[in-house]
N, C-alpha and C positions, 0 to 999 in steps of 0.2 A: 788546019788542024782536024783530027781523028775525033769522030762522035764516039761520047761514051755510051755504050749501050747496055741496058740491063734488062733481066727477065724476072718478073713476078709471077709466080705459079701458083695454081690454086684451083679449085673444082669451080667456085664462084657459081654455087647452086644455092641460094642466088648471090649475087653481088650485094654485100651490106654497105653500112656505112663505114665500118672498120676496114673494110677492103679499099673503099674509097679513099679514106683516110691516109693509108699506106700508099696508095697509088700517088696522092697529092704530095706526100712527102718525099717519094722517090724520085720527083721532079727536080729536085735540089740536089740529088746525086748523080743523075744520068740526063744525057740529051735526049734519049729516046728509051721508053720502057715497052717490053712487049708483056702484056697481060697473058700469060700461057695457062689456057684451060686445059687442065688434064683430062683425058678421055680415057676411061677404063671399062673394057667389054664387057667385064663382070657385073658392072654397077649400073643401076637405072637410075638417072638423074631425074630430078623433077622437071628441068628445064632442059631442052635437047641444045646441042651445041650452038645452032644458028640463033636460037632465042637468047642464050647467054651473050653471044657476040652483040646482038641488038640492044641487050638491056646495058651492057658494059658502055658501048659507044653512046648510046642517049644519055645515061648517067655522068658520063666523064664530060660530054657536050654542056650537059646542064650545069655542071659544078665547075668546071676547069675553062670553059670558053676556048679560047685560041689554044691554049695548052693541050687540050684534049688531042690535037693533032699529033702531039708527041708520044702517045700511048697507041699501040698498035696491038690489035688482040690475034692470037693465034691458037692453035692445038697442038697437044703432043700426047703421045701415047706410051713412051717409055720412060727412060730417066730423064730428069730435068735437066741435067748436065747436057745431055745429047741435044735437046731443045736449044739449051744455050748456045752451043757451038754452031747449030744449024742457021741461028741467026745472028751470029757474031758477038753475042752477048760476052762481055768480060765481067759483068756484075751480076750478082744473084740477090735480090730484095727479099728479106724475110721479114714479116711483122710480128711482133712479141706483144701480148696482152698482159702476161704475168711470169712469175718464175717458172711455172710448168712448162711454159712455151719455151723459155730460154734452156732449160734442159735438155728438151728434145732437140731444138733447133740447134745446139751445139754439137750434139752428136751427129746430127745430119751434116752440118758445116763441115765436121771433122771428116767423114766419110767421102764428101764431095771433094773436098780438098786433095784427098789420096787419090780419086780417080780423075780428077781435073784441076790440077795445081794453078792452072791459068784463070780459073774462075774465083773471083772474090766475093764472099757472102757479105753482105752488109745486113745488119739487123736494125730495123727501125721500130721504136717503141710506138704502140698505138697511144691516140691522145686519151686522156683519162675519160672523156665522154663516150667513148666506144669501146673500150676494153673488155667489156661484159659481153658483147656481141659474138654471136656465133651463127653461121648460116643454118646448121642443125637446129638451134632453139628458135630461130627465125620461121623455118620451115613448120616446127611443131606448132608455133602459136598461131601461124597462118592457117593451118589446117584444122586448128580448133575455132577458127573465127575470131582470134584476138586481134587486138590493133597492132599492125607490126610498122607502121609509119614513122615511130622514133629509131627503128633500128636499120632501115633501107632508104635508098633514095626513092622518091615519088613515083619514077617511072617503074621501079621495081615493085614497089607497094601496088601499084594499079595491076601488074602483071601477076601477081602472086594472089589478089583477090579474085581476079578472073580465073586463074587457074584452078582455085578450090571451089570455085562457084559450078564449075563443070564436072567436079568429082563427086 
């Protein structure tokens, strides 16, 4: 039987409980998921690529146990459809928080389908408890010394606190 491979792309800067919620849900859709970290030369992330890999791996190990082995962390620097092709993924996972996300993601799914008709986009709604979380807001709260523990896995909260203590 052929493995169902999926790709879930994002900056994951940092990984949030929302990202983790979508990763958990994606395990019901695919046998293996590539958490694909987008690398953009013009952007300066808070966490370097290797730091994000370690945080995703640690958080998924803590939250998913044995299923964490079904998630592989990779990078990409071009179109996500090219990253999907490179890794043999036939499914693209996209998380939805609200109607605004749906409108944007529907446009992206249409464009991606034109460029890669063999890649199926699957939308997964975020659980109500994580729908308001964005990595941007988490970074802002952390930078001002706020409590980010409700929004990110424990390992990420620790890394964020350390990151802003050194700044």
